[in-house]
N, C-alpha and C positions, 0 to 999 in steps of 0.2 A: 504493500500500500504506500501511497505518497507519504513523505515524512519531512520533518524539519531537521536539517543538519545540526550537529552539536559543536562543530569547530568554529567558535565565535571570532577567531582572529583571521579567518580567511574571507577574502572579498572577491566577488566575481566582477569582471570588467567588461563593459559594453562600449563600443566605440563606433562613430560614424565618420568615415574618412572624406566624404565629399557630399555636396548637395545632390539630392536625388538618389542617393544610395541608402541601403538599409542600415539600421543600427544593429551591429553584429556582436556576438560574444567573442572576445578576443583572447581571454585567458583569466587567470586567477593570480592574486597576490596575497601575501601575508603581512599584516600591519597591526600594531597595537591600538590605533585610533582611527576613526572614520576620516578625519581631515587629512591625516598623514597617508591614509590609503589612497585618497584621490590624487595627491601629488605624486606618490610613488607610481600609480597607474599611468599618470601623464608622462613621467620620465621613462617608464618601461615600454609603453605601447605608442607614445606619440613623439618619440625622439627623432624618428626618421620621416614621418609624414605629418602634414597638417591635419588636425582633427576638427570636425564641425561640432560633434557632441562627444562627451565622455561621461558615462554613467558608472558608478561604483556601488555595488550592493553587498551588504554583509550577508554571507551565506546563511546565517541563522535566521535571517528575515525572509527566506525563500521557502517555498514548499516544492520539493523535487520528487521526481519519480524514483522508484526502486527498480532493481534488476528484475523483480518478479511482476512488474506492472505491464509487461509486454502485451498481455491479453487485454488489459484495460485500455491501452493506447491504440490497439488495432481497431480500425473501423470495421464493424462486423460485416457489412454488406457491400462496402465499396470494392470495386473491381477495376482493373486497368482500363476497361472500356469507357470509364467516365472521362478519360482524357478525350479532347476533341478528336473525332474520327471522320472528318470530312474526306471524301474519296480523293486522296492526293497521291497515293502510291502509283497510280496509273493514269497519267494525263496523255491523251493522244490527239493527233491532228484531226480536228472535226471539220476541216474545210472540204474534205472529200465527201461525196454523196454517200449516205448510209446504204447498206445493202438492202435489197428488197426483202420484205417480210412476208413469209408464207404462213398459212394457218398451221399451228403447232399440232403435230401428231400426239396421240394420247401419251401422257407421262413424259413429254419432251422436257429436257432440262436446258434448252437454249444453247446447246453446244458447250456447256460448262463441265460436262461429266469428266472430260479428260483432265480437268484441273482440280479434281476432287479425289481424295483418297477414301474410298468407301469402306475401308477396313476400320477407319476411325468412326467415332460417333457415340451417342449417348444411349447406351443400353441396347435393348432389343431392336433388331433391324426393322421390325414392322412399325416401330414408332418413328422411324426416320421421316417418312413421307408426311406424317402428321406435324412433326416439328417444322419441316420445310414449308408446309402450307401456312402455319402460324407466323412464320417470319414475314410472309407477304402481308398478312393482316397487321402485324406490329409496325411494319414500315409505313403503311398508309395511315394508321392511327397516329403515329408519332408526327407525321407531316401535318395532319389535320389539326392536331393540338397546337402545333406551332403558330397557328393563326390566332390563338387565344392567350398569348403571353404579353399582350400590350395593353392590358386593362389596368390603367394607372389608378382607377378608382378603388379597386380591390387588389392592391399589389400582392398581398399574401397569396391570394388564390391564383393570380397570374404566375407567380413563382412556382407554386405547386404544380400547376398545369404544365409549365415549362419543364419541370423536373420529370414529370411522368412522361411527357413526350420524348425527352432526351433518353430516358431509360428504355422506352419502347423501341427506339431506333437502335440503342446500344444492345439490347437483348437480341434483337433480330440479327445483328452482325455477329454477336458472340455465338449464337446457336450455329450459324453457318461455319464459323471457324472451328467449332467443336466437331463438325462433320467433315472437316478436312478442306474447306475452301480456303485458299490463300486470299490476301487482301485484294489483288486485282480481280479475282473471281467474285468476291463479295461485291465489289463496286459494279462489276458488269451485271451481276444478277439484279441489282437494285436500279441501275441507271441506264442500262443498254437494252433491256427487254422491251419489246412492244407490248401494249396492253393486252393483245390477243394471247400473249405467252404467260400471262399471270393467272394464278388460280386462287384468287382471294375468295373469302366467304361472301355470301350475298349480304352479310351485315355491312360490309364496306360501302355498298351502294347507298346506305342510309346515313353515312357520316357527313351530312351536309349542314346540320344546324346543331345548336348546343344541346337541346334535349336528346337528340339522337346520338350525339357524341357521348353524353353521359351513359346512355343505355349501351351503346357499342363498347365504350371503354370498360364498363362493368362486365359485359359478356366476354370480351377478349382477355381481360385480366383473369377472370375465372377460368377460362380455357387454358391459358398458359400455366396457371398455378396447378390445375388438375393434371395436365400432361407432365409437368415437372415432378409432381408427387408420384405419378405412375412410373416415371423414368427412374426416380430414386428407389422405388420399390424393386424395380427390375434390376437395379444395380447391386442388390444383395448378393447376387451370384458373382459379382466382380468387386470384392472388397478392395478398397484403396484406389478405385478408379480415379484418375487424375481429373476428369471432367466433372466429377460429382459435386465438388465445392462450387463450381460455376453454376451448375443447374440448381443447387440449393439456394444460392444467392438470388438467382432469377426468380425462383419460387417465392422467397421471402419478400422481395421487392414488389412482385406482382400482387401478393396478398395485401401489402400496404396500399397499392393502387386500388384494389378491390374495395377496401374499407373507405377510401376517399370517394369512389363513385357511389357506394351505398349511401353515404351521407348526403351526397347530392340528390340521389334518387328519392330519399325520404323527404328532403326539403322541397323538391319540385312537385312531389306528389301531395305535399301538405299545403303549399301556397295556393290560394284560390285562383290567382292570376295564371298559374302555370299547370294546374292540376290536369285539366282536360288535354292540353297539348302534350304533356309528358306521358300521360296514360296511352295516348295514341302512338307516340313515338316508341315507347317501351314495348307495346304489343307488336308493332311492325318489326322492330329490331330482333326481338326474341323469336318471332315467327320465322325470321330469316336465318336464325342461328343453328338450325338443324344440321347444316353442312360444316359446322365448326371443326369437326374431326374428320371430315372428308372421306367417309366410308365409301368403298367401291361397290358398285352393283354386283349382286350375286350372279354368277353365271347361270344362264337359263338352261333348261333341260333338267334331267335327273329329277323329274317330278316337281320342279319349281314352277308355279304358275307364271304366266307371262306378265301379269300385272302385279307381281309380288314387289313390295317395297325394297329398297336397297338394304342388304343385311350388313355387309361390311365385315371386317375382321373382328374377332372378339374384343380386342383392346378398345376399338372405337365404340362398341356398344357400352362397355363398362365406363369409358371416359364420358360418354354422353350422359349416362345416368348420374355421374358425379357432377358434371356441369349443371344438370338440371337442379340438383340439390343446392349448389352454390348460387345459381342465378335466382332461384326462388326465395332465397333467404336474404331479402333486402329491406323488408318493411315498407316497400312501395307498392306499385300496382302489380297485378298478377302477371306471371310469365305465360307466353304462348309457345314456349319451346316445344317442338314436336316430340312425340313419344320415343322416336328412335332416330339414329343418325341418317343423314342423306348425303348425296354425292356432290362434291364440288365440281364446278364446270369451268372450262377455260373462258377467258376473255370478259368476265363480268367485272363489276367494280364501278361502272358508271362514271359520273363526273368526279367523284371523290378520288378514284384511282387516277383518272386522266389528269386532274389538276396536280396531284402529288408528283406524277412523273414529269409533267411539263415544268413545274417549279424547280425540281432538282436538276433537270437538264439545262434549264436557262442559266442557273448559277454556274454550272460547269462550262457552259459555252461562252459566257460573256465576261467572266473574270479573266484578267491577264494571266498567261501561263506563268506558273511559279509562285503565284500570290499565296497559295496555301502550302508551299513547300517548307 
């Protein structure tokens, strides 16, 4: 635990050597009196350089960490992805005409498969496609939330929304890296695919106004948290898996997001001015969320009726049930989430996806080369 040192004749010295520089700790001295300590520090640390500031503090007036405080000092959920991650590793000449885009065949990965090591990844292989689909949803959600961080009337909420948006984008990139994408492949997946090559949930089409963003944020956060929990459970067969801490951090942060969106849902459902609009938005969003885990249609034949609903792999059914429980537990309007998972389709996303793609490409196209290097 933090403690107060007992060596009363030791002083810590902090000095600033120039205007605009930081005040830094430069060393320690031993002195019988405070005034003598300051002069001794000036002679010791300011003899060769001009100083702007010189602070001397008796060590017994400080509270310092101990060797055993490492866990206390570690940020529990912060990860390297919180550093700015704008696509800078791969800038290419965009003056040339882009290649023609054709309709994607089923399960097409936009030519990126050769840049990915499929032996890596988070747990069971059947979870891979579900994670990759959710990265598309997280990317769009993060971009849409970016439009709501300029509310200077409610600065605290604007900062919270900005943090959630940043983490949604960061989680999407982190998941791809866990599945073996290198940084150029991550950039290409998010910024070079045509809309027809995306496989977002139908929820994304509704991310066009604040009530729908609250509902969509709630559903997507719940889905990521559920899939992360399932992935962690699957990892029991892989003790010590290096990617497990990253997945656990994503789960923990998405659960924080989920609580944030639940508070908004309760507020919008309670205010008379927003109650009707939010109830409608929540119903439409949850009704679209049946494809959140992208179950594949069951093959026909073998006694399966032609009009049978998509069955999907067993994990998708289990995950859908868990999602329904989380989405229904919000204290707001009732969920219309379907009873079972449905199939994601190519090329949906509407204006929400189109706008997110155009904004990202506009930034990459119009900033001077090297500005983000």
